[in-house]
Each structure stands twice: as C-alpha cells, then as structure tokens.
C-alpha positions as CSV (number, residue, x, y, z in Angstrom):
1,M,28.9,11.4,13.5
2,R,28.6,12.7,17.0
3,Y,30.6,14.9,19.1
4,R,31.5,14.0,22.7
5,W,32.0,17.1,24.9
6,F,34.5,15.5,27.1
7,A,37.2,13.3,25.8
8,N,38.6,10.4,28.1
9,D,42.3,11.3,29.1
10,D,43.3,7.6,28.5
11,E,42.3,7.6,25.0
12,K,45.6,8.7,23.3
13,D,46.9,7.4,19.9
14,D,50.6,5.9,19.4
15,L,52.2,9.2,19.5
16,G,50.6,10.2,22.9
17,Q,48.3,12.6,21.2
18,P,44.5,12.7,22.4
19,V,42.2,10.9,20.1
20,S,39.5,13.0,18.5
21,R,36.1,13.4,20.6
22,A,34.2,12.6,17.4
23,Y,32.1,9.5,17.7
24,W,31.6,7.3,14.8
25,G,28.6,5.4,16.0
26,D,26.3,5.4,13.1
27,E,27.1,1.9,12.1
28,A,25.9,0.5,15.4
29,E,22.5,2.0,15.6
30,E,19.6,0.7,14.1
31,K,18.0,2.6,11.7
32,K,14.1,2.7,12.0
33,E,12.2,2.7,8.7
34,R,10.3,6.0,8.4
35,R,6.5,5.6,7.7
36,I,5.4,7.3,4.4
37,F,2.8,9.3,6.4
38,S,2.3,10.3,10.0
39,W,-1.0,10.4,11.6
40,G,-1.3,14.1,11.0
41,E,-0.5,13.7,7.4
42,R,-3.2,11.0,7.2
43,T,-5.7,13.2,9.1
44,S,-5.1,15.9,6.6
45,A,-5.4,13.9,3.5
46,V,-8.7,12.5,4.7
47,L,-10.0,16.1,5.4
48,A,-8.9,17.3,2.2
49,A,-10.8,14.4,0.6
50,A,-13.9,15.1,2.7
51,V,-13.5,18.9,1.6
52,I,-13.3,17.6,-2.0
53,C,-16.4,15.6,-1.8
54,Y,-18.4,18.5,0.1
55,S,-17.4,21.3,-2.6
56,L,-18.2,18.7,-5.3
57,W,-21.9,18.6,-3.8
58,S,-22.1,22.1,-3.3
59,G,-20.7,23.0,-6.7
60,D,-17.9,25.0,-5.5
61,V,-15.3,24.9,-8.2
62,Q,-12.7,27.2,-6.5
63,M,-12.9,25.0,-3.2
64,T,-12.7,21.8,-5.1
65,L,-9.6,22.9,-6.8
66,F,-7.7,24.2,-3.7
67,A,-8.6,21.1,-1.7
68,L,-7.3,19.0,-4.7
69,A,-4.1,21.0,-4.6
70,V,-3.7,20.2,-0.9
71,L,-4.4,16.4,-1.3
72,I,-1.8,16.4,-4.2
73,Y,0.5,18.1,-2.0
74,L,0.0,15.8,0.8
75,L,0.4,12.6,-1.5
76,H,3.7,13.5,-3.2
77,P,5.8,11.6,-0.7
78,L,3.9,8.6,-1.7
79,A,4.6,9.0,-5.4
80,R,8.4,9.5,-4.3
81,K,8.4,6.4,-2.5
82,L,6.5,4.0,-5.0
83,G,8.0,5.8,-8.0
84,G,11.1,3.7,-8.3
85,S,14.0,5.3,-10.1
86,R,11.7,8.2,-11.2
87,G,10.3,8.7,-7.8
88,D,11.9,12.0,-6.9
89,F,11.1,13.5,-10.3
90,I,7.5,12.4,-9.9
91,G,7.1,13.7,-6.4
92,N,8.8,17.0,-7.3
93,L,6.5,17.4,-10.3
94,L,3.5,16.7,-8.1
95,K,4.6,19.2,-5.5
96,G,5.2,22.0,-8.2
97,F,1.8,21.2,-10.0
98,S,0.1,21.2,-6.5
99,L,1.6,24.7,-5.4
100,A,0.9,26.2,-8.9
101,L,-2.6,24.7,-8.6
102,G,-3.1,26.3,-5.1
103,W,-1.7,29.8,-5.8
104,G,-3.7,29.7,-9.2
105,T,-7.0,29.0,-7.3
106,I,-6.3,31.6,-4.7
107,L,-5.5,34.2,-7.5
108,W,-8.9,33.2,-9.2
109,V,-10.9,33.7,-5.9
110,F,-9.7,37.3,-5.8
111,L,-10.1,38.5,-9.4
C-alpha cells in the first residue's frame, strides 16, 4: 500500500466524502524474483573459501574456523531457499552456529 500526498478533488465516494489517499497498487506491480546472492555476497563467499584454503595450507586453525564461520553465515540463505518446509529452521540453525563458531574462535585467539 502506498500513500499519495495529494488526493484528487474529484475522487469522492457515494456520500460526497473524499476517498482515502492510500493506493492499493501492489497487485498491479510485477514482483521481481530476488536472487539468492548478490554480487557482493558471492565475492565474499569466494574470498572466505580462499582464506580457508590458505589457512589450511599454512596450518592456522583459528583462521580456518573463523573463515568457515563466515562462509557458513554467508551460505545460510541458500539453505533457507533450498530447505523446503524446514528451510527457515535450517537457515536459522546455520546462522546461529556460524555466529557461535565465530565468537568462540575470537575468544580462543585472545585466551
């Protein structure tokens, strides 16, 4: 629903009262199908995968776990989209797991 700032004077109902300025034009507009990932999210996922590969090669466990947490967080919309009826649950589970893994890795680094 959209709100029009200026109502036309000729728009009156049967009793002579001005009609609402609200515009119910949602049905007429075409809804674009949203992509699962934007270009920035795709780039971030590729960069996180590259950091995982480098940290595995160098043997840095904390960097591997943190980059894995970032990658899981970036991929949770995919699970939400492909999960079917349980997609929201799986997406929220992955998001919570990635946040816990990320904060746990940061705590591990500083302890």
